[in-house]
N, C-alpha and C positions, 0 to 999 in steps of 0.2 A: 512664397511657398511656406516656408518656414514658420511665420508667424500664423498663418492661416491654421496648419496643422498644429500647434502646441495651443493656439485659441482653442480650436474644436474639442481637444483633449482637455483643457483645462474645465470645459462644460459638464464633462461626464456625471461628476459626484455633486451637480446643483440642480436646483428646480428649473433652470433653463433648459435639460437637457429635452431633446425633440427628435424624431424620427429621421427629418432633414440634417441634423447634427452627425446621427449615426451613417446616415447613408455618403457623408461626407467624408467620414472617417473610412468608409469602405471603400468609397474611389480612390482615396489614397493609397490603402494597401494594393489593390487591385494593378495601379498604375507600375507597380515595382517589378523588375524583370530581374533576373541573374546579374545582370552587368550595373543595375542602379540600386540593389538592394544595400552593398556595403555601405554606400555613401548614404543612402537614408537613414541606415541604423546610427551611423556613426553622428548623424545633424539630430537625431531625434531620439536617441535612446532613452532619455528621461521620459517622452512622453510616451513612448513604445511602453516601457515597463509600467506606467500607469496604467496604460490600458489593459495589459495583459493581468495585472492585479483586480483591475476592474470587474474582469470577466469571471474570475476566479470568485471575488465577492460575490458576484450575483448567483454563481452556482451555489454557495455556500447559504445563500439566506432561505429562512423558510419558506416564503412564500416564490412562487416560479410564475405571476402571472404573465411578467414580460415575456417567456418563452414560447408565448402563441402568438407575437407579433411580430410579422414578416420584416420588419426593420431589424431587431435584434437578430432575429436567425440569420438573415442575409450577411450580417456584421460579424457573425460568429464561423461562418464557413468562409468568408473573405480573411480572417485572420488565421482560419485552420491552413489555409491554402499558402498564406504569407509564411508561418512559423515552416510549412515542408520546403519551401525554399531555402529557409533560413536552415535547416538542418541540413539540407544535401550541398548546401554551399561550403565547400570545404577549404577554399583557397584564401578567401577574404576577410572572412569573419571569424574573430579569436573564440576560443572553447570558454573562456570567462564571459563572455558575452552573451553568447549563445543560451548558455547554461542559467544566466541571471534572468533572460526573457523566456524561457521555456519552465523553468521551475521557480515561478514568483509564487508558487501557492504556499501559505502556511500548514503546518500540522492540524491546527484546529480547523481550517475549511475542508480540509481531506477528511478528517473526522466526521464533519457535519454533511459531506457530500456524500461519503459511504453510507452513513446511517439514513440518510434518505433515501438511496437507491435499496437498503436492507428492507426498508418500509413500504418501498413500491410494488403494489399487485403484479403488475404490466412491466414485462422485461422490454416491452417494442416501443416505450412510451419515447417522447422527443427527448425528454431530459436525460436518461440513458444513453439514448444513441449520439447526443450531442458529447457526454462526458467521454463515450467510449472511444467517439472520433479525437478527442482530444487524447486519451491515455495511449491509442496505438499509436501516435505521432511521437509522443516521448518514449515510448519503449523502443520504437525504432532508432528514435537517437541516443539513447541509454546504453543497451544492452550489453555491447562488447564493453564499454567503458566503465559501466555498472560493476560487472563479473570480476573485471579485473580489478578494481577498486577495492570490492570484497574481500578478492582474493589474497591480495596483497597485505593489506591491515589485520585481515585474519591472522597474520603469523606474529603480529605486533603488538597486540591486545594489550598487553601489559602496560605500556608505554603510551596508551591513548591519553589525549589530554580530554578535558571536558567539553571543549569546543569541538573535538575530532568527534567524540561520542554523540553529541547533538547532531553533529550534521550525518553521520553514517545513520542514525537513528532515523532521523528525517527522511533520507535518502532511503532507507528500507522500508519505513511504512510506507511511503508512496506506491513502490515495486509490490510490496506484498500487497496492499490493498488493492492495487489494481488488478492483480491476480488471482486475488480472492472473490473478487465480485465479477470476476468474468470466468470463474471456475467452470460454469455449465459451456458455454462456448471455448473455452479455454484457447482463445486467440492472443493475450499476452504471453502466455505460458508457450506456446507455440514459437512466438517471437524471440522469448527470453531463453529458451532452451531447444534449439533445435536437434539436439541429439541425448541419448540416455547418458553418455558419459558427462556432459555437460552438466545436466542436474546433478547427479551422482557430487562430481566436485565439489559443487555449491550447497550442497547438502554438508559435506564435511568441512568446508569454509565456514556454516554457520554453527556446525557444532563445536569448532574452535571458538569461537566468539561465546557462546554458548557456555564453554567449561570454564570462564573466568570467572571464578568464585564471587569477586565483589559487584559482581554486575547481578548476578541472582541472589546475592545476600542483601542486596541493597533494594529490592522490589517492596513496592507499597501496596497497601489493599487497593487502593484505586490508582489511575494513571498519574500521578501527581510527580514524576523523576523521568528522568530519560532512560533509565535503567530499567523500569517497569513496562515502559512502551518497548522498549526492543524486546524484551523477552515477551512478552505479548505476540509481536511482529513473528517473532522468529518461529514460537509455537507455533501459530496461526499457520504459517506457511508451510511447516514441516508436517501438519496435521493433513494438511489440503495434500502436500507433493505424496505421500504416502498411500494416499486414496486414488491418488491420479497417477501416479506412473509406476511401475512394477521393479521398485526400489527396496522395499522391505528386505532383500538380500543385504543390503549395504548395513542395515542396522544387527540384522542375525550373524553375520560374518564379522562383527565388530563388538564384542561385549563393552568395551569401554565408550562407546557411543551410547549403547543402552544404559550403561552405568552413569553417563551423564545426564540422560533427561531423567532418570530416578532421583539422583542428588538435588537437581533442581526442582522437581516437583516437592519433594521430604523439606527442602530450605525455604521456597518462597513462602512470602505472606499473601500473594495475589491468586485469588481464586482462579481467575480466567487461565492463568500460567499453569497453574496445577492441573485444572480439567485437561486443557489442551496436551501437557503431558501423559496423562492417563489415556489421553485419546489415541495419541502416537502409541503407546505402548498397547493399547488394546488392538491395534493394527500389526505391530511385528512381533509381540508374544503369543506363545503358543496357549492354549486354554488353561493348561494347567500352570504355567507361568504366570498368566495374569492373574489368577486365583490366588496365588501365594503372595502377590502383591498386596502392601499395607497400606489401606488409604490414610493421608495425611489427615491428622486430627485440627489441622488449623482452617480445615476448609469448610466454610458458611454453606454448604448443601444446600439448607433449604432456601438460602437467598437464590441460590446457582438454578435451582429447580423451575423458578419461576421465569427464569428467563427464555423467550422462544429460540434464540440462537444455541443457548448451551443444549434445550432438550433436542433441537435438530443434530448437534454433533454428538451426544447420546447415542441418538436413534442409528446414527451412520457408524457406529461402532460394530454392529450385527453380534453383540456379545449380550444381548437380553437375559440369557440361559443361564450364564455366568453371574449377571447382577442381580437375579433374583438368587442364585444360590448364594452368594454373597450377603444377601440381606441378613441372613442367620446370625452370620458372625458379623457384621458392620451395619447397625440399624439407618445407621446415615444413607446407606446405599439404596433406601426404598425411597427417599426424597428424591433422587434422580431419575429414579422409573417412573 
């Protein structure tokens, strides 16, 4: 049994791969019960890790011709069921093993997948359905531990190592990205934030992280370091959160939080971070307060105005009249409109 499974997995990245091989792998996964699962994972951990990474590699590819082949679909659904058993096995499989298998995706792969979802005109296509299934499983496994991890580490940001920063950034990008691309149905958000108090507490944790000056002072014009990716992820999530939940009062009742957003916007060299900040401020400030804001001079708005996602975010502000008024004093605003 051991040699057969390992040999099957070894074929995945070769020209010898066939539907028969996928079917045999699927059968191995389907045979596992709650009782046999721990032993199976212990024996074949490396092969299972290769399988999980191979699936993510498929999803992140530019071409998805494979997705219409039943052999690939059936293998994916079998692996999803296998992972579900893995998640709910609380006694015999350690957390590190679960995390290694369930989160074997890289940030680059996540970005590629999300870009493909964003370009898709059909929310019901099979690719999005399969990704959503995978995201649901990961979120159900993650949410309690994830919120606790962020809460604890938000109180010790000054002592973060580069390794911890990278880990938090990757984890947050995965969670926030899943929420962002599911923002219409809000399945991920409902799993992660079942109550209003939980989302408010999480927002406060994010603000503590975001207020750490070395992070936003080290943002780059492109996504070339962890600090930039982290800030983009936080701002994208906060912008979505203030539109989705009744949490504007959290910012309005705490001027320090508003000041933090303004400080980041004024200091950052990253246009997406800056515009995300203006989007948040547009939601939480009064019309007069928003009009009094000074648009950061380091924003390349002409470049931003050509980006579809930026145009969509601006439209969601419901501040068009204000933006028109601001054109007289800040001609750059015209580029956004």
